[in-house]
Every structure is written in structure tokens, then in C-alpha cells.
BAVO-295464 format. One record per residue (C-alpha): residue number from 1; x, y, z. Coordinates in steps of 0.25 Angstrom, whole numbers, plus 5000, padded with zeros to 4 digits. Layout:
+------+------+------+------+
| resi |    x |    y |    z |
+------+------+------+------+
|  NUM |    X |    Y |    Z |
...
+------+------+------+------+
This chain:
+------+------+------+------+
| resi |    x |    y |    z |
+------+------+------+------+
|    1 | 5000 | 5000 | 5000 |
|    2 | 5006 | 5013 | 4995 |
|    3 | 5003 | 5024 | 5006 |
|    4 | 5012 | 5035 | 5012 |
|    5 | 5017 | 5031 | 5025 |
|    6 | 5025 | 5044 | 5028 |
|    7 | 5026 | 5058 | 5025 |
|    8 | 5037 | 5057 | 5015 |
|    9 | 5029 | 5047 | 5007 |
|   10 | 5017 | 5056 | 5008 |
|   11 | 5024 | 5069 | 5004 |
|   12 | 5030 | 5063 | 4992 |
|   13 | 5017 | 5061 | 4985 |
|   14 | 5009 | 5073 | 4992 |
|   15 | 5019 | 5083 | 4987 |
|   16 | 5019 | 5078 | 4973 |
|   17 | 5011 | 5090 | 4969 |
|   18 | 5020 | 5100 | 4975 |
|   19 | 5027 | 5102 | 4989 |
|   20 | 5022 | 5092 | 4999 |
|   21 | 5011 | 5096 | 5008 |
|   22 | 5009 | 5109 | 5000 |
|   23 | 4995 | 5114 | 4999 |
|   24 | 4993 | 5123 | 4986 |
|   25 | 4981 | 5130 | 4989 |
|   26 | 4976 | 5136 | 4976 |
|   27 | 4965 | 5146 | 4981 |
|   28 | 4957 | 5151 | 4992 |
|   29 | 4944 | 5153 | 4985 |
|   30 | 4932 | 5146 | 4989 |
|   31 | 4927 | 5142 | 4975 |
|   32 | 4914 | 5136 | 4970 |
|   33 | 4907 | 5126 | 4979 |
|   34 | 4914 | 5131 | 4991 |
|   35 | 4907 | 5130 | 5005 |
|   36 | 4910 | 5136 | 5019 |
|   37 | 4920 | 5128 | 5027 |
|   38 | 4915 | 5119 | 5038 |
|   39 | 4921 | 5128 | 5049 |
|   40 | 4913 | 5140 | 5042 |
|   41 | 4925 | 5149 | 5043 |
|   42 | 4930 | 5147 | 5028 |
|   43 | 4926 | 5143 | 5015 |
|   44 | 4933 | 5132 | 5007 |
|   45 | 4944 | 5136 | 4998 |
|   46 | 4949 | 5129 | 4985 |
|   47 | 4963 | 5124 | 4982 |
|   48 | 4974 | 5116 | 4988 |
|   49 | 4978 | 5101 | 4988 |
|   50 | 4971 | 5091 | 4998 |
|   51 | 4979 | 5079 | 5002 |
|   52 | 4971 | 5067 | 5008 |
|   53 | 4978 | 5055 | 5014 |
|   54 | 4972 | 5041 | 5015 |
|   55 | 4976 | 5027 | 5018 |
|   56 | 4981 | 5021 | 5005 |
|   57 | 4978 | 5008 | 4997 |
|   58 | 4990 | 5007 | 4989 |
|   59 | 4988 | 5002 | 4975 |
|   60 | 4974 | 4998 | 4979 |
|   61 | 4969 | 5012 | 4978 |
|   62 | 4959 | 5017 | 4968 |
|   63 | 4952 | 5029 | 4963 |
|   64 | 4941 | 5020 | 4956 |
|   65 | 4929 | 5025 | 4964 |
|   66 | 4922 | 5011 | 4963 |
|   67 | 4934 | 5004 | 4969 |
|   68 | 4937 | 5013 | 4980 |
|   69 | 4941 | 5004 | 4992 |
|   70 | 4950 | 5013 | 5001 |
|   71 | 4948 | 5026 | 5008 |
|   72 | 4958 | 5033 | 4999 |
|   73 | 4951 | 5027 | 4987 |
|   74 | 4938 | 5033 | 4992 |
|   75 | 4943 | 5047 | 4994 |
|   76 | 4949 | 5048 | 4980 |
|   77 | 4937 | 5043 | 4973 |
|   78 | 4928 | 5052 | 4981 |
|   79 | 4936 | 5064 | 4976 |
|   80 | 4935 | 5059 | 4961 |
|   81 | 4921 | 5054 | 4961 |
|   82 | 4907 | 5055 | 4967 |
|   83 | 4895 | 5046 | 4971 |
|   84 | 4881 | 5048 | 4968 |
|   85 | 4879 | 5048 | 4983 |
|   86 | 4887 | 5048 | 4995 |
|   87 | 4886 | 5046 | 5010 |
|   88 | 4885 | 5057 | 5021 |
|   89 | 4891 | 5055 | 5035 |
|   90 | 4879 | 5047 | 5039 |
|   91 | 4880 | 5038 | 5028 |
|   92 | 4868 | 5043 | 5021 |
|   93 | 4868 | 5045 | 5006 |
|   94 | 4870 | 5060 | 5000 |
|   95 | 4870 | 5065 | 4986 |
|   96 | 4882 | 5066 | 4977 |
|   97 | 4882 | 5064 | 4962 |
|   98 | 4867 | 5060 | 4965 |
|   99 | 4859 | 5073 | 4969 |
|  100 | 4847 | 5064 | 4973 |
|  101 | 4841 | 5050 | 4972 |
|  102 | 4828 | 5043 | 4974 |
|  103 | 4823 | 5029 | 4974 |
|  104 | 4811 | 5022 | 4969 |
|  105 | 4801 | 5016 | 4980 |
|  106 | 4809 | 5003 | 4982 |
|  107 | 4823 | 5009 | 4980 |
|  108 | 4827 | 5000 | 4968 |
|  109 | 4828 | 5012 | 4959 |
|  110 | 4836 | 5025 | 4963 |
|  111 | 4837 | 5038 | 4955 |
|  112 | 4849 | 5047 | 4957 |
|  113 | 4849 | 5061 | 4952 |
|  114 | 4864 | 5065 | 4948 |
|  115 | 4870 | 5079 | 4950 |
|  116 | 4877 | 5086 | 4939 |
|  117 | 4892 | 5082 | 4940 |
|  118 | 4904 | 5081 | 4932 |
|  119 | 4914 | 5071 | 4930 |
|  120 | 4929 | 5074 | 4930 |
|  121 | 4928 | 5073 | 4915 |
|  122 | 4917 | 5084 | 4913 |
|  123 | 4906 | 5074 | 4911 |
|  124 | 4893 | 5075 | 4918 |
|  125 | 4888 | 5065 | 4928 |
|  126 | 4877 | 5056 | 4922 |
|  127 | 4869 | 5044 | 4925 |
|  128 | 4877 | 5036 | 4916 |
|  129 | 4889 | 5039 | 4925 |
|  130 | 4882 | 5034 | 4938 |
|  131 | 4877 | 5021 | 4931 |
|  132 | 4891 | 5018 | 4925 |
|  133 | 4897 | 5020 | 4939 |
|  134 | 4888 | 5010 | 4945 |
|  135 | 4890 | 5000 | 4934 |
|  136 | 4906 | 5002 | 4937 |
|  137 | 4903 | 4999 | 4951 |
|  138 | 4895 | 4987 | 4949 |
|  139 | 4904 | 4981 | 4939 |
|  140 | 4905 | 4967 | 4943 |
|  141 | 4920 | 4966 | 4938 |
|  142 | 4924 | 4977 | 4948 |
|  143 | 4924 | 4970 | 4961 |
|  144 | 4931 | 4981 | 4967 |
|  145 | 4920 | 4991 | 4966 |
|  146 | 4917 | 4995 | 4981 |
|  147 | 4902 | 4998 | 4979 |
|  148 | 4898 | 4986 | 4969 |
|  149 | 4891 | 4978 | 4981 |
|  150 | 4884 | 4990 | 4986 |
|  151 | 4878 | 4995 | 4972 |
|  152 | 4875 | 4981 | 4967 |
|  153 | 4861 | 4984 | 4970 |
|  154 | 4861 | 4993 | 4958 |
|  155 | 4854 | 4988 | 4945 |
|  156 | 4863 | 4995 | 4935 |
|  157 | 4856 | 4989 | 4923 |
|  158 | 4843 | 4996 | 4928 |
|  159 | 4849 | 5009 | 4932 |
|  160 | 4849 | 5020 | 4922 |
|  161 | 4851 | 5035 | 4920 |
|  162 | 4840 | 5044 | 4919 |
|  163 | 4842 | 5057 | 4912 |
|  164 | 4855 | 5065 | 4914 |
|  165 | 4856 | 5065 | 4929 |
|  166 | 4848 | 5053 | 4935 |
|  167 | 4852 | 5039 | 4937 |
|  168 | 4842 | 5028 | 4941 |
|  169 | 4849 | 5016 | 4949 |
|  170 | 4841 | 5003 | 4949 |
|  171 | 4843 | 4993 | 4960 |
|  172 | 4842 | 4978 | 4960 |
|  173 | 4835 | 4979 | 4974 |
|  174 | 4830 | 4990 | 4983 |
|  175 | 4840 | 4998 | 4990 |
|  176 | 4837 | 5011 | 4998 |
|  177 | 4852 | 5012 | 5000 |
|  178 | 4857 | 5015 | 4986 |
|  179 | 4861 | 5030 | 4988 |
|  180 | 4869 | 5026 | 5000 |
|  181 | 4876 | 5014 | 4992 |
|  182 | 4879 | 5025 | 4982 |
|  183 | 4887 | 5032 | 4992 |
|  184 | 4896 | 5021 | 4996 |
|  185 | 4910 | 5019 | 4992 |
|  186 | 4913 | 5015 | 4977 |
|  187 | 4900 | 5022 | 4971 |
|  188 | 4906 | 5034 | 4964 |
|  189 | 4901 | 5039 | 4951 |
|  190 | 4911 | 5038 | 4939 |
|  191 | 4909 | 5043 | 4925 |
|  192 | 4904 | 5034 | 4914 |
|  193 | 4917 | 5037 | 4908 |
|  194 | 4926 | 5031 | 4919 |
|  195 | 4934 | 5019 | 4916 |
|  196 | 4948 | 5020 | 4922 |
|  197 | 4949 | 5023 | 4938 |
|  198 | 4962 | 5030 | 4935 |
|  199 | 4954 | 5041 | 4927 |
|  200 | 4943 | 5043 | 4936 |
|  201 | 4930 | 5051 | 4931 |
|  202 | 4922 | 5056 | 4943 |
|  203 | 4914 | 5068 | 4947 |
|  204 | 4922 | 5070 | 4960 |
|  205 | 4927 | 5083 | 4966 |
|  206 | 4941 | 5079 | 4961 |
|  207 | 4948 | 5075 | 4948 |
|  208 | 4959 | 5064 | 4948 |
|  209 | 4973 | 5069 | 4945 |
|  210 | 4981 | 5057 | 4949 |
|  211 | 4980 | 5044 | 4957 |
|  212 | 4990 | 5034 | 4962 |
|  213 | 4985 | 5023 | 4970 |
|  214 | 4992 | 5021 | 4983 |
|  215 | 4998 | 5035 | 4982 |
|  216 | 4990 | 5047 | 4978 |
|  217 | 4978 | 5054 | 4972 |
|  218 | 4977 | 5067 | 4966 |
|  219 | 4964 | 5074 | 4962 |
|  220 | 4960 | 5089 | 4958 |
|  221 | 4947 | 5096 | 4960 |
|  222 | 4936 | 5094 | 4950 |
|  223 | 4930 | 5108 | 4949 |
|  224 | 4917 | 5103 | 4942 |
|  225 | 4913 | 5094 | 4953 |
|  226 | 4898 | 5095 | 4956 |
|  227 | 4900 | 5098 | 4971 |
|  228 | 4909 | 5110 | 4969 |
|  229 | 4923 | 5103 | 4968 |
|  230 | 4933 | 5102 | 4978 |
|  231 | 4941 | 5113 | 4986 |
|  232 | 4955 | 5108 | 4984 |
|  233 | 4962 | 5108 | 4971 |
|  234 | 4969 | 5094 | 4973 |
|  235 | 4966 | 5082 | 4981 |
|  236 | 4977 | 5072 | 4984 |
|  237 | 4973 | 5058 | 4991 |
|  238 | 4986 | 5051 | 4996 |
|  239 | 4988 | 5037 | 5003 |
|  240 | 4995 | 5038 | 5017 |
|  241 | 4995 | 5030 | 5029 |
|  242 | 4989 | 5035 | 5042 |
|  243 | 5002 | 5040 | 5048 |
|  244 | 5005 | 5047 | 5035 |
|  245 | 4992 | 5053 | 5034 |
|  246 | 4993 | 5059 | 5048 |
|  247 | 5007 | 5064 | 5045 |
|  248 | 5004 | 5071 | 5032 |
|  249 | 4992 | 5078 | 5038 |
|  250 | 5000 | 5084 | 5049 |
|  251 | 5012 | 5087 | 5040 |
|  252 | 5002 | 5095 | 5030 |
|  253 | 5004 | 5085 | 5019 |
|  254 | 4989 | 5081 | 5018 |
|  255 | 4976 | 5087 | 5021 |
|  256 | 4968 | 5074 | 5024 |
|  257 | 4970 | 5061 | 5031 |
|  258 | 4960 | 5050 | 5030 |
|  259 | 4957 | 5040 | 5041 |
|  260 | 4966 | 5045 | 5053 |
|  261 | 4969 | 5037 | 5065 |
|  262 | 4963 | 5040 | 5079 |
|  263 | 4977 | 5042 | 5084 |
|  264 | 4980 | 5053 | 5073 |
|  265 | 4966 | 5059 | 5076 |
|  266 | 4971 | 5061 | 5091 |
|  267 | 4984 | 5067 | 5088 |
|  268 | 4978 | 5076 | 5077 |
|  269 | 4970 | 5083 | 5087 |
|  270 | 4982 | 5091 | 5092 |
|  271 | 4987 | 5093 | 5077 |
|  272 | 4982 | 5107 | 5071 |
|  273 | 4986 | 5103 | 5057 |
|  274 | 4977 | 5091 | 5057 |
|  275 | 4962 | 5089 | 5059 |
|  276 | 4954 | 5076 | 5061 |
|  277 | 4941 | 5075 | 5054 |
|  278 | 4933 | 5064 | 5061 |
|  279 | 4920 | 5058 | 5057 |
|  280 | 4915 | 5052 | 5070 |
|  281 | 4912 | 5037 | 5071 |
|  282 | 4912 | 5035 | 5056 |
|  283 | 4918 | 5021 | 5055 |
|  284 | 4916 | 5008 | 5062 |
|  285 | 4925 | 4999 | 5070 |
|  286 | 4920 | 4985 | 5074 |
|  287 | 4923 | 4971 | 5078 |
|  288 | 4915 | 4961 | 5070 |
|  289 | 4911 | 4947 | 5074 |
|  290 | 4907 | 4937 | 5064 |
|  291 | 4893 | 4933 | 5066 |
|  292 | 4894 | 4920 | 5057 |
|  293 | 4905 | 4914 | 5066 |
|  294 | 4906 | 4909 | 5081 |
|  295 | 4904 | 4915 | 5091 |
|  296 | 4898 | 4928 | 5084 |
|  297 | 4887 | 4919 | 5078 |
|  298 | 4881 | 4921 | 5092 |
|  299 | 4875 | 4935 | 5093 |
|  300 | 4877 | 4935 | 5108 |
|  301 | 4892 | 4934 | 5105 |
|  302 | 4892 | 4946 | 5096 |
|  303 | 4884 | 4954 | 5106 |
|  304 | 4894 | 4950 | 5117 |
|  305 | 4906 | 4955 | 5109 |
|  306 | 4899 | 4968 | 5106 |
|  307 | 4896 | 4970 | 5121 |
|  308 | 4910 | 4968 | 5124 |
|  309 | 4915 | 4980 | 5116 |
|  310 | 4919 | 4992 | 5124 |
|  311 | 4916 | 5001 | 5113 |
|  312 | 4920 | 5014 | 5119 |
|  313 | 4934 | 5008 | 5123 |
|  314 | 4936 | 5003 | 5108 |
|  315 | 4934 | 5017 | 5103 |
|  316 | 4943 | 5024 | 5113 |
|  317 | 4954 | 5014 | 5111 |
|  318 | 4953 | 5010 | 5097 |
|  319 | 4948 | 5023 | 5091 |
|  320 | 4955 | 5032 | 5101 |
|  321 | 4941 | 5038 | 5104 |
|  322 | 4939 | 5042 | 5089 |
|  323 | 4926 | 5035 | 5087 |
|  324 | 4912 | 5031 | 5093 |
|  325 | 4907 | 5017 | 5099 |
|  326 | 4900 | 5008 | 5090 |
|  327 | 4887 | 5000 | 5092 |
|  328 | 4889 | 4988 | 5083 |
|  329 | 4883 | 4994 | 5071 |
|  330 | 4889 | 5001 | 5059 |
|  331 | 4886 | 5015 | 5055 |
|  332 | 4884 | 5024 | 5068 |
|  333 | 4879 | 5037 | 5064 |
|  334 | 4876 | 5033 | 5050 |
|  335 | 4862 | 5032 | 5043 |
|  336 | 4854 | 5020 | 5048 |
|  337 | 4862 | 5018 | 5060 |
|  338 | 4853 | 5015 | 5072 |
|  339 | 4857 | 5025 | 5083 |
|  340 | 4846 | 5019 | 5092 |
|  341 | 4854 | 5006 | 5095 |
|  342 | 4860 | 5008 | 5109 |
|  343 | 4875 | 5008 | 5110 |
|  344 | 4881 | 4994 | 5114 |
|  345 | 4888 | 4995 | 5127 |
|  346 | 4899 | 4986 | 5133 |
|  347 | 4893 | 4974 | 5142 |
|  348 | 4904 | 4964 | 5145 |
|  349 | 4895 | 4956 | 5155 |
|  350 | 4884 | 4954 | 5144 |
|  351 | 4894 | 4951 | 5134 |
|  352 | 4901 | 4940 | 5143 |
|  353 | 4887 | 4934 | 5145 |
|  354 | 4884 | 4933 | 5131 |
|  355 | 4898 | 4927 | 5128 |
|  356 | 4897 | 4917 | 5139 |
|  357 | 4883 | 4913 | 5133 |
|  358 | 4889 | 4911 | 5119 |
|  359 | 4901 | 4903 | 5125 |
|  360 | 4911 | 4913 | 5119 |
|  361 | 4919 | 4917 | 5132 |
|  362 | 4929 | 4906 | 5131 |
|  363 | 4932 | 4908 | 5117 |
|  364 | 4943 | 4916 | 5110 |
|  365 | 4938 | 4925 | 5099 |
|  366 | 4947 | 4931 | 5089 |
|  367 | 4945 | 4945 | 5083 |
|  368 | 4952 | 4947 | 5069 |
|  369 | 4958 | 4961 | 5067 |
|  370 | 4968 | 4969 | 5059 |
|  371 | 4976 | 4982 | 5059 |
|  372 | 4969 | 4985 | 5046 |
|  373 | 4961 | 4996 | 5053 |
|  374 | 4965 | 5005 | 5064 |
|  375 | 4958 | 5000 | 5078 |
|  376 | 4955 | 4985 | 5073 |
|  377 | 4966 | 4979 | 5081 |
|  378 | 4964 | 4988 | 5093 |
|  379 | 4949 | 4986 | 5094 |
|  380 | 4950 | 4971 | 5093 |
|  381 | 4960 | 4971 | 5104 |
|  382 | 4952 | 4980 | 5113 |
|  383 | 4940 | 4972 | 5111 |
|  384 | 4947 | 4959 | 5114 |
|  385 | 4950 | 4966 | 5127 |
|  386 | 4936 | 4971 | 5130 |
|  387 | 4930 | 4957 | 5126 |
|  388 | 4939 | 4950 | 5137 |
|  389 | 4931 | 4957 | 5148 |
|  390 | 4921 | 4947 | 5145 |
|  391 | 4930 | 4936 | 5145 |
|  392 | 4931 | 4935 | 5129 |
|  393 | 4944 | 4932 | 5123 |
|  394 | 4946 | 4938 | 5109 |
|  395 | 4959 | 4937 | 5101 |
|  396 | 4963 | 4948 | 5092 |
|  397 | 4968 | 4942 | 5078 |
|  398 | 4975 | 4953 | 5069 |
|  399 | 4974 | 4950 | 5054 |
|  400 | 4980 | 4956 | 5041 |
|  401 | 4977 | 4971 | 5039 |
|  402 | 4978 | 4968 | 5023 |
|  403 | 4967 | 4958 | 5023 |
|  404 | 4959 | 4960 | 5036 |
|  405 | 4946 | 4965 | 5031 |
|  406 | 4945 | 4952 | 5022 |
|  407 | 4951 | 4943 | 5032 |
|  408 | 4941 | 4947 | 5042 |
|  409 | 4929 | 4942 | 5035 |
|  410 | 4935 | 4927 | 5036 |
|  411 | 4944 | 4928 | 5048 |
|  412 | 4940 | 4928 | 5063 |
|  413 | 4927 | 4930 | 5070 |
|  414 | 4929 | 4944 | 5074 |
|  415 | 4936 | 4955 | 5067 |
|  416 | 4938 | 4970 | 5067 |
|  417 | 4930 | 4978 | 5058 |
|  418 | 4929 | 4993 | 5053 |
|  419 | 4920 | 5000 | 5043 |
|  420 | 4920 | 5014 | 5037 |
|  421 | 4908 | 5022 | 5035 |
|  422 | 4897 | 5017 | 5026 |
|  423 | 4882 | 5017 | 5026 |
|  424 | 4875 | 5006 | 5036 |
|  425 | 4869 | 4999 | 5025 |
|  426 | 4882 | 4998 | 5017 |
|  427 | 4889 | 4992 | 5030 |
|  428 | 4878 | 4982 | 5032 |
|  429 | 4878 | 4978 | 5017 |
|  430 | 4893 | 4976 | 5017 |
|  431 | 4896 | 4970 | 5031 |
|  432 | 4883 | 4964 | 5037 |
|  433 | 4876 | 4956 | 5026 |
|  434 | 4877 | 4942 | 5024 |
|  435 | 4884 | 4944 | 5011 |
|  436 | 4892 | 4956 | 5014 |
|  437 | 4906 | 4956 | 5010 |
|  438 | 4912 | 4962 | 5022 |
|  439 | 4903 | 4955 | 5032 |
|  440 | 4914 | 4954 | 5043 |
|  441 | 4904 | 4951 | 5055 |
|  442 | 4899 | 4939 | 5047 |
|  443 | 4885 | 4945 | 5050 |
|  444 | 4876 | 4937 | 5040 |
|  445 | 4861 | 4937 | 5042 |
|  446 | 4850 | 4935 | 5031 |
|  447 | 4840 | 4943 | 5039 |
|  448 | 4850 | 4955 | 5041 |
|  449 | 4853 | 4955 | 5026 |
|  450 | 4838 | 4955 | 5023 |
|  451 | 4835 | 4966 | 5033 |
|  452 | 4846 | 4974 | 5026 |
|  453 | 4841 | 4972 | 5012 |
|  454 | 4827 | 4977 | 5017 |
|  455 | 4834 | 4990 | 5023 |
|  456 | 4841 | 4993 | 5010 |
|  457 | 4828 | 4992 | 5002 |
|  458 | 4819 | 5000 | 5012 |
|  459 | 4817 | 5014 | 5006 |
|  460 | 4811 | 5021 | 5018 |
|  461 | 4823 | 5027 | 5026 |
|  462 | 4816 | 5026 | 5039 |
|  463 | 4814 | 5011 | 5038 |
|  464 | 4827 | 5008 | 5031 |
|  465 | 4834 | 5015 | 5043 |
|  466 | 4826 | 5006 | 5053 |
|  467 | 4830 | 4993 | 5045 |
|  468 | 4845 | 4997 | 5045 |
|  469 | 4844 | 5000 | 5060 |
|  470 | 4838 | 4986 | 5062 |
|  471 | 4850 | 4980 | 5054 |
|  472 | 4860 | 4988 | 5063 |
|  473 | 4853 | 4983 | 5076 |
|  474 | 4854 | 4969 | 5071 |
|  475 | 4869 | 4971 | 5069 |
|  476 | 4871 | 4978 | 5082 |
|  477 | 4864 | 4967 | 5090 |
|  478 | 4868 | 4954 | 5082 |
|  479 | 4879 | 4957 | 5072 |
|  480 | 4894 | 4955 | 5073 |
|  481 | 4898 | 4969 | 5073 |
|  482 | 4905 | 4975 | 5085 |
|  483 | 4906 | 4989 | 5080 |
|  484 | 4913 | 4996 | 5092 |
|  485 | 4917 | 5010 | 5086 |
|  486 | 4915 | 5020 | 5076 |
|  487 | 4929 | 5027 | 5074 |
|  488 | 4929 | 5041 | 5069 |
|  489 | 4933 | 5043 | 5055 |
|  490 | 4946 | 5052 | 5057 |
|  491 | 4952 | 5059 | 5045 |
|  492 | 4962 | 5071 | 5046 |
|  493 | 4964 | 5084 | 5039 |
|  494 | 4974 | 5095 | 5039 |
|  495 | 4969 | 5107 | 5047 |
|  496 | 4968 | 5115 | 5034 |
|  497 | 4958 | 5106 | 5028 |
|  498 | 4943 | 5109 | 5028 |
|  499 | 4931 | 5102 | 5022 |
|  500 | 4934 | 5088 | 5028 |
|  501 | 4921 | 5082 | 5034 |
|  502 | 4920 | 5072 | 5046 |
|  503 | 4914 | 5061 | 5037 |
|  504 | 4913 | 5046 | 5039 |
|  505 | 4921 | 5039 | 5028 |
|  506 | 4914 | 5034 | 5016 |
|  507 | 4905 | 5046 | 5016 |
|  508 | 4904 | 5058 | 5007 |
|  509 | 4913 | 5068 | 5015 |
|  510 | 4923 | 5058 | 5019 |
|  511 | 4937 | 5060 | 5012 |
|  512 | 4930 | 5070 | 5003 |
|  513 | 4940 | 5081 | 4998 |
|  514 | 4931 | 5090 | 4989 |
|  515 | 4927 | 5098 | 5001 |
|  516 | 4940 | 5100 | 5008 |
|  517 | 4948 | 5112 | 5007 |
|  518 | 4961 | 5118 | 5013 |
|  519 | 4960 | 5130 | 5022 |
+------+------+------+------+
């Protein structure tokens, strides 16, 4: 994996356009599309170069918006392309290239009205571009297209353009969630003339200048962007590990660092050159118990393990206090999350009674973890200590970081788990259905699958919310998800940067650089 591990390597590339670390501001005017700054004291000004640092993926990095898999990929494609719909901080769909949408009575046919937008080659956005994009995403030969499974509900043969600015999307089965699905990763709209990922044709706020996988990405402002265009003249997205990101920010060689550690956030509090932008409780950390294997095929055992967790201590120690406690359900604060379910408390006596009844106390149970994600090993170790209070023995086994998420599906009866931000229906679809590809908890129930299908096809929002709430209650009470904490999403910016929002990952305002400017 080719990423910068020290300041010297970073400067060698970041300084390619001139003196390393220099910000060549080209003007102070606000220009068209300007709006008041968040602090109300100044208006945005155009000009300058903006350098954003992400964990790299080496030669695996891509600017193909339908094959994006890494955070650095997603940031680059967000700069170059737009989606029909995106997701706000609550994971609810909001308009982008689609101005509005409506469905028929049974949610099998959706009509999207497109806004006037130009591609980087000067051509106007048309319904044909949308249909071409969906066809490309759903190409059965392109197995690396991220949204292929989610959008498989689309019946492309029956979908069509209507006039110059409307597209009708027909579905194979009812889905009230189509707008939210179109706001997920890998759903960007490309031009019908798009053929080579190395020569992207998008409608994004930036236009590509150069890209080198594992090294750098340079783009320039697209002045004809439908949303007013970016403020900065040039955007550079570079690969760097966590230490290099922090050092570059402090040294003035970068303006943005993605996914910083809690330790960096603590030290940055006293550093006037750097500011932490934290989206509270925006991700999820859990321990999964495989419900299709002993002893977790017994719901009493899964409940006992949930009762053993000292969630406050896990957040305090593993997350350095940078997060909130979890309640064994994904999506706290998001659309469809049942806030009325009481917070689960630690109860060692009740846990011990359940474990004794199930005959588990005298057995050693292994938890499979890895250093692939910050906090995995620490959380597993601390939970093992907490479980010992009930007389339970848990052995911590550490696996390969390179293959952990694949190995976890077949190894061990417990494992470490994390998830970025996504809609609750997407999480259930990906991880809690019988045929879900990433079902790490082995949760396979036909009645649950059927209830989820019913919720997806329910067009009344109030009833749909109730149905999703019932699904979450079932997972809370019986599932194998011990979701102990929701870490804050920690990004860092130079003190000179304005316009960076506190947004969960995978949402519209996360790693969004068309609205940033340099004070």
C-alpha cells in the first residue's frame, strides 16, 4: 500500500505545484453562489488550493464512482460526480440532481424530475444519462460495483425517459425506500458518453486534472456546476497514514485530515493551528455473537452477554470518551431509530443466572478480533475482563488485519464489528437478513426477512416507521449484536478552514469540499 508515512514523503508530492505548503490565494471576492459563513462574521471568498488527507489504498484506489470502496475513493468521486439523491445527517434522502420525486400507489414506479445541470464536457444532463448510469451499475459483469445489490430492485427494461427532464424508474417489487437507496455509495450519475474511468465525465463541482492511484488526485473548480461551483481553485486529495495526517495539519502542509484518532483529538484541543470537527456518535462499534452457533443459538446467552457489558467504561477507555453508549441497535439518531426503547443497563447478577441456566459458565468462549480497526482489540480485551465478573471465561484471539472482515464470517463464535453511517434499512439489508453478504452475527430468521420486506414496501411513512421500529426491537431483544458504543466521527481541519460541516460519514456533507474556503 503506497501511502505517505512521514512529512518528507508528503511534501515531495504536495509541493509539486510550487513551494511545499504554500497557499496561493488568488482573490478575496465572494463571487457568484457565495453565502454567509457559518460564524456569521465573514462571507466565503474564492481562491486557493485545498489539500485533504485520507488513509490510502495503494493501487486499489479508483475514481470509478460505481466501484468506490475506500473513503479516499468516495471523496474523489464526490468531487467529480453527483447523485440523484443524497442523505442528510439523519440518513433521510435529500434532492441533488433530482429536484423532486414521487411514486405510484404501491411504490413500483417512481418518477424523478431532473434539475438543469451540465457535465464537464458541456452537455446537459438528460434522462438517458440516468438510465445509462443505472445500466452500468447493474452490469452483471461488473461485480465490483458497490450498489449493484441494493439497486437490483430496478427493472431497467421497463424504465424510461419522459421528455427532457423526467425519468421513470420501474421496480421489480414495491420499495418505498428507493430514494434512500439512490443516496447510498456507488450510485453517482455519469454521462452516457462515459467509457473510461481514467477520463471521468461527471456533473460534480470539480473537474479532474490528474490522478495517480495510491498517491494523489488533483482537480480544478468547475465553474458551471449547478450548485454554484466550489470556492477553492484547486482540490488535492492525498494518501497519508494517521500520523502523517496529523503532522501535515500541524505543519501547515494540509487543510483537512479524515478520520483522526481520539488521541489526536485530545492533543489538538490545545493546538490553535488545528480544529477538530466531530460528528457525535456517528458510527457504531459492537461485538457480534453468531446466533447460528452454540452457545449463541440460545437467546438467553446473547442477552446475558449484553447484560455483562459496562458500556460507559468501554466508551471511556476504548473511545477515550469520544462517543456515546449504544443500545444493541444500529443507527442511533437516524431515521427509523426507536428512541423509546430503554437503554440497556449492566446487570451482572441477572447475566450470571442466565448463563448458569444455559450451562455456559464453565466453558471458555473465544472472541475473534484484529487490529484492522482502532479499538477492536482493546474493546475485546476489556469486555473479556468485564465478563469475568460473572465467572465467564473469554479468550481473545487476534487475526490478520488484511483479511479480518472476510475471515470473521467463518471464524469464531464472537467477533469485533464496526459500521460507518448508513440508513437503517441498508444496514438490515446488508447484515441482518438470511442472505445478507455481511451477516457476521449469523442472524437468519425467515419471519424477520418477511417483516423487513413488508416494511420496505409500505408507502405510509408512519406505518413504515413503526414496522422498522419493531424490527429493531427484535434485534435488541433477541439478536446477536452487542452494540456497545457509537464513536464520534473525528475529522480535523486547519484553523484557517471554513465551511466544513459536522456530518456523519457517507452523508452529503461528509468529506464535501465544494463549500469549503480559506480565511
